[in-house]
C-alpha beads as a LAMMPS data file, in Angstrom:
LAMMPS data file: protein, C-alpha beads

198 atoms
197 bonds

1 atom types
1 bond types

-500.0 500.0 xlo xhi
-500.0 500.0 ylo yhi
-500.0 500.0 zlo zhi

Masses

1 110.0

Atoms # bond

1 1 1 -124.063 91.172 441.385
2 1 1 -127.052 91.726 443.570
3 1 1 -130.484 92.932 442.599
4 1 1 -133.116 94.409 444.834
5 1 1 -136.744 93.510 444.224
6 1 1 -139.759 95.517 445.179
7 1 1 -140.419 93.306 448.137
8 1 1 -137.001 94.114 449.590
9 1 1 -135.272 90.848 449.034
10 1 1 -131.933 90.773 447.427
11 1 1 -131.111 88.111 444.852
12 1 1 -127.540 87.145 444.299
13 1 1 -127.203 85.913 440.679
14 1 1 -123.416 85.511 440.628
15 1 1 -122.987 82.259 442.568
16 1 1 -125.619 80.617 440.456
17 1 1 -123.895 81.770 437.295
18 1 1 -120.476 80.513 438.535
19 1 1 -121.887 77.093 439.281
20 1 1 -123.475 76.861 435.823
21 1 1 -120.231 77.965 434.199
22 1 1 -118.243 75.390 436.198
23 1 1 -120.717 72.642 435.236
24 1 1 -120.574 73.688 431.609
25 1 1 -116.787 73.723 431.696
26 1 1 -116.713 70.272 433.341
27 1 1 -119.107 68.830 430.734
28 1 1 -117.125 70.499 427.941
29 1 1 -113.889 69.129 429.406
30 1 1 -115.420 65.656 429.536
31 1 1 -116.651 65.921 425.939
32 1 1 -113.297 67.319 424.871
33 1 1 -111.498 64.465 426.657
34 1 1 -113.722 61.842 424.958
35 1 1 -113.227 63.545 421.599
36 1 1 -109.500 63.772 422.143
37 1 1 -109.309 60.086 423.126
38 1 1 -111.359 59.129 420.064
39 1 1 -109.145 61.268 417.807
40 1 1 -106.057 59.793 419.458
41 1 1 -107.334 56.266 418.764
42 1 1 -108.075 57.176 415.122
43 1 1 -104.630 58.730 414.675
44 1 1 -102.974 55.710 416.340
45 1 1 -104.743 53.365 413.896
46 1 1 -103.795 55.616 410.979
47 1 1 -100.166 55.692 412.145
48 1 1 -100.162 51.873 412.436
49 1 1 -101.581 51.530 408.913
50 1 1 -98.972 53.964 407.582
51 1 1 -96.208 52.041 409.369
52 1 1 -97.392 48.731 407.875
53 1 1 -97.637 50.335 404.424
54 1 1 -94.103 51.713 404.836
55 1 1 -92.811 48.228 405.791
56 1 1 -94.462 46.686 402.712
57 1 1 -93.000 49.377 400.457
58 1 1 -89.550 48.921 401.998
59 1 1 -89.782 45.167 401.359
60 1 1 -90.871 45.813 397.756
61 1 1 -87.923 48.175 397.243
62 1 1 -85.533 45.596 398.680
63 1 1 -86.970 42.878 396.417
64 1 1 -86.680 45.202 393.425
65 1 1 -83.016 45.880 394.249
66 1 1 -82.309 42.134 394.520
67 1 1 -84.119 41.397 391.251
68 1 1 -82.237 44.166 389.431
69 1 1 -78.915 42.892 390.802
70 1 1 -79.760 39.350 389.698
71 1 1 -80.789 40.590 386.230
72 1 1 -77.606 42.654 385.946
73 1 1 -75.490 39.642 386.944
74 1 1 -77.328 37.448 384.403
75 1 1 -76.862 40.093 381.730
76 1 1 -73.123 40.170 382.368
77 1 1 -72.858 36.362 382.484
78 1 1 -74.994 35.681 379.426
79 1 1 -74.365 38.807 377.329
80 1 1 -72.351 36.818 374.768
81 1 1 -74.826 33.960 374.483
82 1 1 -76.020 34.779 370.960
83 1 1 -72.435 35.274 369.726
84 1 1 -71.348 31.972 371.261
85 1 1 -74.320 30.168 369.669
86 1 1 -73.155 31.493 366.305
87 1 1 -69.596 30.232 366.928
88 1 1 -70.610 26.686 367.870
89 1 1 -71.170 25.604 364.245
90 1 1 -67.620 26.801 363.483
91 1 1 -66.333 24.512 366.258
92 1 1 -68.467 21.669 364.834
93 1 1 -66.982 22.244 361.371
94 1 1 -63.434 22.205 362.729
95 1 1 -64.147 18.891 364.498
96 1 1 -65.613 17.454 361.285
97 1 1 -62.587 18.673 359.309
98 1 1 -60.266 16.909 361.756
99 1 1 -62.266 13.694 361.589
100 1 1 -62.417 13.778 357.792
101 1 1 -58.705 14.661 357.545
102 1 1 -57.775 11.672 359.710
103 1 1 -59.888 9.355 357.576
104 1 1 -58.376 10.661 354.328
105 1 1 -54.762 10.625 355.526
106 1 1 -54.383 14.401 355.309
107 1 1 -50.915 15.869 355.777
108 1 1 -49.942 15.891 359.468
109 1 1 -49.098 19.608 359.376
110 1 1 -52.608 20.420 358.154
111 1 1 -54.204 18.269 360.855
112 1 1 -51.979 19.866 363.489
113 1 1 -53.006 23.346 362.318
114 1 1 -56.717 22.527 362.463
115 1 1 -56.235 20.979 365.921
116 1 1 -54.527 24.149 367.136
117 1 1 -57.356 26.340 365.798
118 1 1 -59.963 24.080 367.399
119 1 1 -58.088 24.033 370.706
120 1 1 -57.812 27.851 370.594
121 1 1 -61.551 28.178 369.959
122 1 1 -62.400 25.843 372.839
123 1 1 -60.017 27.668 375.213
124 1 1 -61.508 31.037 374.243
125 1 1 -65.027 29.719 374.799
126 1 1 -63.995 28.243 378.165
127 1 1 -62.813 31.705 379.302
128 1 1 -66.391 32.891 378.867
129 1 1 -67.877 29.954 380.813
130 1 1 -68.655 27.576 377.947
131 1 1 -68.188 23.882 378.651
132 1 1 -68.992 20.714 376.697
133 1 1 -71.674 18.317 377.859
134 1 1 -70.323 14.801 378.364
135 1 1 -72.725 12.498 376.572
136 1 1 -71.002 9.411 375.197
137 1 1 -71.425 6.446 377.558
138 1 1 -73.705 8.434 379.879
139 1 1 -77.285 7.615 380.800
140 1 1 -79.724 9.528 378.571
141 1 1 -80.797 12.794 380.216
142 1 1 -83.484 14.755 378.330
143 1 1 -82.347 17.945 380.046
144 1 1 -78.969 17.782 378.263
145 1 1 -79.409 15.285 375.418
146 1 1 -81.544 15.368 372.303
147 1 1 -82.171 11.765 371.199
148 1 1 -82.550 11.639 367.436
149 1 1 -82.460 7.860 367.149
150 1 1 -82.583 4.626 369.125
151 1 1 -80.444 1.650 368.211
152 1 1 -80.602 -1.966 369.347
153 1 1 -77.541 -2.754 371.460
154 1 1 -77.358 -5.573 373.991
155 1 1 -73.779 -4.748 375.048
156 1 1 -74.705 -1.637 377.029
157 1 1 -77.379 -0.730 379.517
158 1 1 -80.729 0.448 378.170
159 1 1 -80.998 4.238 377.568
160 1 1 -77.221 4.717 377.367
161 1 1 -75.839 7.226 374.840
162 1 1 -73.856 5.173 372.307
163 1 1 -73.125 7.837 369.722
164 1 1 -72.785 11.614 369.790
165 1 1 -73.801 13.250 366.514
166 1 1 -73.329 16.817 367.710
167 1 1 -71.750 18.013 370.952
168 1 1 -73.813 19.894 373.489
169 1 1 -72.624 22.944 375.409
170 1 1 -73.360 24.756 378.660
171 1 1 -72.865 28.463 379.318
172 1 1 -72.285 29.123 383.034
173 1 1 -74.047 25.799 383.791
174 1 1 -77.069 26.862 381.722
175 1 1 -77.926 24.814 378.640
176 1 1 -76.703 26.507 375.486
177 1 1 -77.258 23.608 373.088
178 1 1 -78.243 19.989 373.888
179 1 1 -76.082 17.150 372.613
180 1 1 -77.609 15.350 369.633
181 1 1 -77.273 11.635 370.450
182 1 1 -78.151 8.072 369.542
183 1 1 -79.505 6.073 372.477
184 1 1 -79.174 2.317 373.009
185 1 1 -82.258 0.183 373.234
186 1 1 -81.523 -3.007 375.113
187 1 1 -84.434 -5.419 374.801
188 1 1 -82.900 -7.629 377.513
189 1 1 -83.342 -4.815 380.017
190 1 1 -86.854 -3.895 378.843
191 1 1 -88.234 -4.036 382.365
192 1 1 -86.176 -0.992 383.396
193 1 1 -86.600 0.791 380.078
194 1 1 -87.711 4.407 379.887
195 1 1 -89.247 5.435 376.562
196 1 1 -87.341 8.148 374.747
197 1 1 -89.338 10.462 372.526
198 1 1 -87.621 10.849 369.192

Bonds

1 1 1 2
2 1 2 3
3 1 3 4
4 1 4 5
5 1 5 6
6 1 6 7
7 1 7 8
8 1 8 9
9 1 9 10
10 1 10 11
11 1 11 12
12 1 12 13
13 1 13 14
14 1 14 15
15 1 15 16
16 1 16 17
17 1 17 18
18 1 18 19
19 1 19 20
20 1 20 21
21 1 21 22
22 1 22 23
23 1 23 24
24 1 24 25
25 1 25 26
26 1 26 27
27 1 27 28
28 1 28 29
29 1 29 30
30 1 30 31
31 1 31 32
32 1 32 33
33 1 33 34
34 1 34 35
35 1 35 36
36 1 36 37
37 1 37 38
38 1 38 39
39 1 39 40
40 1 40 41
41 1 41 42
42 1 42 43
43 1 43 44
44 1 44 45
45 1 45 46
46 1 46 47
47 1 47 48
48 1 48 49
49 1 49 50
50 1 50 51
51 1 51 52
52 1 52 53
53 1 53 54
54 1 54 55
55 1 55 56
56 1 56 57
57 1 57 58
58 1 58 59
59 1 59 60
60 1 60 61
61 1 61 62
62 1 62 63
63 1 63 64
64 1 64 65
65 1 65 66
66 1 66 67
67 1 67 68
68 1 68 69
69 1 69 70
70 1 70 71
71 1 71 72
72 1 72 73
73 1 73 74
74 1 74 75
75 1 75 76
76 1 76 77
77 1 77 78
78 1 78 79
79 1 79 80
80 1 80 81
81 1 81 82
82 1 82 83
83 1 83 84
84 1 84 85
85 1 85 86
86 1 86 87
87 1 87 88
88 1 88 89
89 1 89 90
90 1 90 91
91 1 91 92
92 1 92 93
93 1 93 94
94 1 94 95
95 1 95 96
96 1 96 97
97 1 97 98
98 1 98 99
99 1 99 100
100 1 100 101
101 1 101 102
102 1 102 103
103 1 103 104
104 1 104 105
105 1 105 106
106 1 106 107
107 1 107 108
108 1 108 109
109 1 109 110
110 1 110 111
111 1 111 112
112 1 112 113
113 1 113 114
114 1 114 115
115 1 115 116
116 1 116 117
117 1 117 118
118 1 118 119
119 1 119 120
120 1 120 121
121 1 121 122
122 1 122 123
123 1 123 124
124 1 124 125
125 1 125 126
126 1 126 127
127 1 127 128
128 1 128 129
129 1 129 130
130 1 130 131
131 1 131 132
132 1 132 133
133 1 133 134
134 1 134 135
135 1 135 136
136 1 136 137
137 1 137 138
138 1 138 139
139 1 139 140
140 1 140 141
141 1 141 142
142 1 142 143
143 1 143 144
144 1 144 145
145 1 145 146
146 1 146 147
147 1 147 148
148 1 148 149
149 1 149 150
150 1 150 151
151 1 151 152
152 1 152 153
153 1 153 154
154 1 154 155
155 1 155 156
156 1 156 157
157 1 157 158
158 1 158 159
159 1 159 160
160 1 160 161
161 1 161 162
162 1 162 163
163 1 163 164
164 1 164 165
165 1 165 166
166 1 166 167
167 1 167 168
168 1 168 169
169 1 169 170
170 1 170 171
171 1 171 172
172 1 172 173
173 1 173 174
174 1 174 175
175 1 175 176
176 1 176 177
177 1 177 178
178 1 178 179
179 1 179 180
180 1 180 181
181 1 181 182
182 1 182 183
183 1 183 184
184 1 184 185
185 1 185 186
186 1 186 187
187 1 187 188
188 1 188 189
189 1 189 190
190 1 190 191
191 1 191 192
192 1 192 193
193 1 193 194
194 1 194 195
195 1 195 196
196 1 196 197
197 1 197 198
């Protein structure tokens, strides 16, 4: 576009306008590029944070699955625990009946019948993972034995179980009931003695 002035000169405004438009477009492109790079950096950081959050949540879900599986397994293994605890006194009574019957010269058929019932009970309990704790003659272990008394005895090592008042039981290797025991106190071996809380 050309204009003519009164003095006869022509002014060409187009080239000047094109150059300004090109400069403006270049500046805008530079600003846009900086803005785009800044937005890209922000979005990259946001994506990284989201990825890390997703990894943490996936780990939490995996831990939750493992915990639920472990709880389900424990529930199956120990579902009968309260029932078994209620049956243990019955087993104790059968053992006492046998002991008393032997002392009183009870008829052999009666003793045999009680032995069969006791054996049946113990076999049924064993099917569900119940086992007796061996205590007599063992070293006192507070995790499995409940010492109700100490007795002087120089014939055995100090802290040895010399009498079992009530049998202890495990359910799937977990303590169901500790054995109630009498523990030897050997004054000759006092140097290696461990105090038992009664």
